[in-house]
C-alpha positions in Angstrom: 0.0 0.0 -0.2 1.7 3.4 -1.0 -0.1 6.6 0.5 1.1 10.1 -0.4 3.3 10.8 2.5 1.6 13.0 5.8 3.6 15.9 7.4 2.0 15.4 10.8 2.4 11.3 10.7 5.9 12.2 9.7 6.8 14.7 12.0 4.8 12.0 14.8 6.8 9.4 14.0 9.7 11.4 14.0 9.1 12.2 17.7 8.8 8.3 18.8 12.1 7.9 16.4 14.2 10.5 18.6 13.5 8.7 21.9 17.1 6.9 21.4 18.8 10.1 20.6 16.8 12.1 23.0 17.6 9.6 25.8 21.1 9.4 25.1 22.4 12.7 23.8 20.5 14.8 26.4 22.4 13.6 28.9 26.0 13.0 27.7 27.1 16.2 29.2 26.3 14.4 32.4 28.8 11.4 32.3 31.7 13.3 34.0 29.3 14.9 36.5 27.8 11.2 37.3 31.6 9.6 37.7 32.1 11.8 40.1 28.4 11.7 42.2 28.6 8.7 42.1 32.2 8.3 43.0 33.0 5.8 39.8 35.2 5.9 37.0 34.0 6.9 33.1 34.0 3.1 32.3 31.3 2.4 34.8 29.2 5.0 33.7 29.2 4.2 29.8 27.5 1.0 30.7 24.1 2.9 31.7 24.9 3.8 27.6 25.8 0.1 27.0 22.6 -0.7 29.4 20.4 1.6 27.7 21.3 -0.2 24.3 21.0 -3.7 25.1 17.6 -2.8 26.2 16.6 -1.2 22.9 17.7 -4.4 21.4 16.5 -6.4 23.5 12.8 -4.8 23.7 12.8 -4.4 19.7 12.2 -8.5 19.0 9.0 -8.8 21.6 7.9 -5.7 19.7 8.0 -6.8 16.2 6.3 -9.6 16.5 3.5 -8.7 18.7 2.9 -5.6 16.9 2.0 -7.8 13.5 -0.1 -10.3 16.0 -2.2 -7.7 17.9 -1.4 -4.4 15.6 0.9 -1.3 15.8 -0.6 1.1 18.2 -1.3 -0.5 21.3 2.0 -1.6 22.1 3.7 1.0 21.2 1.4 2.7 23.9 1.9 0.4 26.6 6.0 1.0 26.0 5.6 5.0 26.2 3.8 4.6 29.3 7.0 2.2 30.8 9.4 4.8 29.1 7.7 7.9 31.4 7.4 5.6 34.9 11.2 4.3 34.3 12.6 7.7 33.5 11.1 8.6 36.6 12.8 6.5 38.4 16.1 7.4 36.8 15.6 10.6 38.3 15.1 8.8 41.6 17.9 6.9 41.4 20.2 6.2 44.4 23.4 4.8 42.9 25.5 3.6 39.7 23.9 0.3 40.0 20.5 1.3 39.6 20.7 4.0 37.3 22.1 1.1 34.8 19.2 -1.2 36.0 16.8 1.6 34.9 18.2 2.5 32.0 18.2 -0.7 30.6 14.0 -1.0 31.4 14.0 2.8 30.1 15.3 1.3 26.9 12.7 -1.6 26.9 10.1 1.6 27.0 11.4 3.6 24.5 12.0 1.1 21.8 8.2 0.3 20.9 7.9 3.5 19.3 10.7 3.3 17.8 10.5 -0.1 15.8 6.9 -0.2 15.0 7.4 3.6 13.7 9.4 1.9 11.1 7.3 -0.5 10.6 4.3 1.9 10.0 6.3 3.2 7.2 6.7 0.0 5.9 3.0 -1.1 6.1 2.6 2.3 3.9 5.3 3.3 1.6 7.1 1.3 -0.8 10.9 0.6 -0.7 11.8 4.5 -2.8 9.1 6.2 -1.0 10.0 4.4 2.2 13.9 5.7 2.1 12.6 9.0 1.4 10.3 9.1 4.5 13.6 7.8 6.6 15.4 10.5 5.5 12.8 12.9 6.5 12.5 11.3 9.7 16.5 11.9 10.0 16.1 15.4 9.8 12.8 15.5 12.1 14.9 13.2 14.9 18.0 15.0 13.9 17.4 18.0 15.4 17.5 15.9 19.0 20.9 15.5 18.7 21.4 19.0 18.3 19.6 20.3 20.9 20.2 17.8 23.4 23.1 17.8 24.3 22.4 21.9 24.8 19.9 21.3 26.7 20.9 18.8 29.0 24.0 21.3 29.8 21.5 23.9 30.5 18.6 21.8 32.5 22.4 20.4 34.5 22.8 24.1 35.9 19.9 24.6 38.1 18.6 21.1 38.5 21.6 18.6 38.4 21.4 15.3 36.0 18.5 14.1 37.7 16.3 16.9 35.7 17.6 16.1 32.5 15.2 12.8 33.3 12.3 14.9 34.5 12.2 16.6 31.0 12.8 13.2 29.5 9.7 12.0 31.5 7.8 15.0 30.2 9.3 14.3 26.5 7.4 10.6 26.7 4.0 12.1 28.5 3.6 14.3 25.3 4.4 11.5 22.7 1.8 8.9 24.7 -0.5 11.5 24.2 0.3 12.4 20.9 0.1 8.8 20.0 -3.5 7.7 21.6 -5.2 10.6 19.8 -3.6 11.3 16.3 -1.6 7.9 15.4 -4.1 5.6 13.1 -3.8 1.7 12.8 -2.0 0.7 10.0 -1.2 -3.3 10.5 -2.4 -4.9 7.4 -5.8 -6.4 7.5 -5.1 -9.4 5.2 -2.5 -10.6 7.7 -0.9 -13.9 7.4 0.5 -16.2 10.5 3.8 -17.2 9.6 4.5 -19.7 12.6 6.2 -19.0 16.2 8.5 -16.0 16.9 11.8 -17.9 17.0 11.0 -19.6 13.2 10.1 -16.2 12.0 13.3 -14.6 13.0 14.9 -18.0 11.7 13.4 -17.5 8.4 14.6 -13.5 8.4 18.2 -14.8 9.5 18.6 -17.1 6.6 17.5 -14.6 4.1 20.7 -12.8 2.4 18.9 -9.8 0.6 17.1 -8.9 3.9 20.8 -9.5 5.9 22.5 -8.1 3.7 21.3 -4.6 4.4 20.3 -5.3 7.8 24.2 -5.8 8.3 25.1 -2.6 6.8 22.8 -0.4 8.7 24.3 -2.4 11.8 27.7 -2.0 11.3 27.2 1.5 9.5 25.3 2.7 13.0 28.5 1.2 15.1 30.6 4.4 13.9 27.3 6.8 15.1 27.3 5.0 18.6 31.1 4.9 19.2 31.1 8.8 18.9 28.1 9.4 20.8 29.5 6.8 23.9 33.0 8.2 23.4 32.8 12.0 22.4 31.6 13.3 26.0 34.6 11.7 28.3 37.1 12.7 25.2 36.2 16.2 24.7 35.6 17.3 28.4 38.0 15.5 30.5 40.8 14.6 27.4 40.5 18.1 25.5 38.8 20.2 28.3 36.1 21.5 26.1 33.1 22.7 28.7 29.9 21.0 28.5 28.4 23.9 26.9 30.6 23.9 23.9 30.8 20.3 24.0 27.0 20.4 23.3 27.5 22.7 20.3 30.7 20.5 18.8 28.0 17.6 18.9 25.2 19.5 17.1 27.8 20.5 14.5 28.4 16.9 13.7 24.9 16.0 14.2 24.2 18.7 11.2 26.3 16.4 9.2 23.4 13.7 9.6 21.2 15.6 9.2 22.5 17.7 5.7 23.3 14.3 4.3 19.9 13.0 5.0 18.6 15.5 2.6 21.0 15.2 0.1 19.7 11.7 0.1 16.2 12.7 -0.7 17.6 14.5 -3.6 19.8 11.1 -4.6 16.1 9.4 -4.5 14.8 11.1 -7.0 17.0 9.8 -9.7 18.3 6.5 -8.1 16.7 3.6 -6.1 18.1 3.0 -2.3 20.3 -0.3 -3.5 22.2 2.1 -5.9 23.0 4.4 -3.6 24.5 2.3 -0.7 26.6 0.8 -3.4 28.0 3.9 -3.4 28.2 5.2 0.5 29.4 2.1 1.9 32.6 2.2 0.1 33.0 6.4 0.8 32.0 5.4 4.5 35.1 3.3 4.8 37.7 5.5 3.0 36.4 8.6 5.3 36.5 6.3 8.4 40.1 5.2 7.5 40.9 8.9 7.6 39.2 9.3 10.9 41.6 6.7 12.3 44.3 8.5 10.6 43.7 11.8 12.5 42.9 10.1 15.7 46.6 8.2 15.5 48.6 11.4 14.2 46.9 13.7 16.5 46.4 16.2 13.1 44.5 19.2 13.5 44.0 18.7 17.2 40.8 18.7 18.1 39.4 20.8 15.1 40.6 17.7 12.6 39.1 15.4 14.7 35.7 16.9 14.6 36.0 17.7 10.7 37.0 13.7 10.2 34.1 12.9 12.0 31.2 15.2 10.7 32.1 13.9 7.2 32.1 10.0 8.8 28.5 10.8 10.2 27.4 12.3 7.1 28.4 9.1 5.4 25.9 7.4 8.1 23.1 10.1 7.2 23.3 8.9 3.6 23.6 4.7 4.4 21.3 4.1 7.5 17.9 5.5 5.5 18.7 3.3 2.3 19.8 0.6 4.3 17.0 0.2 6.3 14.4 0.8 4.0 15.8 -1.6 1.5 16.1 -4.6 4.2 12.4 -3.7 5.1 11.5 -3.6 1.3 12.6 -7.0 1.1 10.4 -8.5 3.3 6.2 -8.8 3.0 4.1 -6.2 4.8 2.6 -8.7 7.0 6.1 -9.1 8.8 7.1 -5.5 8.6 7.1 -5.6 12.3 9.6 -8.6 13.0 11.8 -7.2 10.2 11.7 -3.9 11.6 12.7 -5.4 15.1 15.8 -7.6 13.5 16.6 -4.6 12.0 17.3 -2.7 15.2 17.8 -5.3 17.6 21.5 -5.9 15.3 21.6 -2.0 14.8 21.6 -1.4 18.7 23.3 -4.0 19.9 26.4 -3.4 18.0 25.8 0.0 19.2 26.0 -1.2 22.8 29.1 -3.6 22.0 30.9 -0.3 21.1 29.8 1.5 24.0 31.1 -1.0 26.6 34.0 -1.8 24.1 35.1 1.8 23.5 35.0 2.4 27.5 37.3 -0.3 28.1 39.7 0.9 26.2 39.2 4.7 27.0 42.5 6.5 27.6 42.3 9.8 26.9 43.0 9.5 23.5 40.8 9.9 20.4 42.8 6.7 19.5 39.7 4.1 20.4 37.7 6.0 19.0 39.5 6.2 15.5 39.9 2.7 15.1 36.6 1.5 16.1 34.6 3.8 13.8 37.4 2.2 11.1 36.3 -1.2 11.9 32.9 -0.8 12.0 33.1 0.7 8.3 35.3 -2.4 7.2 32.5 -4.6 8.3 30.1 -2.9 6.7 31.8 -3.3 3.2 32.6 -6.6 4.0 28.8 -7.4 4.3 28.0 -5.3 1.1 30.3 -7.1 -0.7 30.3 -10.9 0.9 26.5 -11.0 1.2 25.1 -11.7 -2.5 21.5 -10.6 -2.9 19.7 -13.4 -4.1 
């Protein structure tokens, strides 16, 4: 089924997709403060990021098949309600272990809107239009990484890191009301039962056409998650950047994702998503090797690193919307929830691993950041080259 692209629906889906960047990026400036307040180290604090990403990965695997069976809207509403409650719990967390656990539960609530939102796009649009919609979502959710660190730094001033989670709870409540009042039910009425959940995921994992694009999306996203996890400790503690200036630098690199995703919309007027990926994945490998070279040599200092990462994230904005659209377009609409869930689970499992590993490798230099971003880009290139579409 293909419908005209609705601006109101796109904005609402963008708000749901923004749960992840809002919940991660807004409290990045507080990571050094959390380490001091809870008398722990940077690696332990970064586990709050890893726990959130693990929750996103695991939760999606449940929401996807559930939305295929009972509809898109009920599980989405339930998930957002969980997000609101656990955001309040994070605000009241007495210690770092409690915060890690609550962040995991918060992610279980957040991922409902993310995974089901992608399934809704697949319900309504074919691959070409879906790629355009995902690029539009990049624009909407791209505002979150630009504003969130800055907003988090402003909230921290008078209210401490707890105020950040109060704002997230309010954001979740507003989204809950909007979904309840405005979100249509889009699950195909001619739903076909495809057996058990594990059998359904097994079929997706054996589909080379689907997995090729899903793995490109997953490995391509590791560069972003590595930067998200490492940028605050590296820039604030390593380069002496203030939390406020860090928010500005983070927003500059987030602008790369927004700009590239909009260039992608222009490219899609002429070429299909799969063709664009064929160009952008090798380009990302070259650019991320450049990030590694800058990190290893120290060329240009902080400015050189920011510029190199800017072009890396631009490649992300050109690759991921097309990879998601191509993966979901390879699967029948009645299995869109499960397919969206597996794409997201692979994406955020890689993100959780990246956040944990870069925390362990953290040594105050940019080398762990550069090495992991380059490795992820090369893995994406390998997935593109080695998995042949059937």
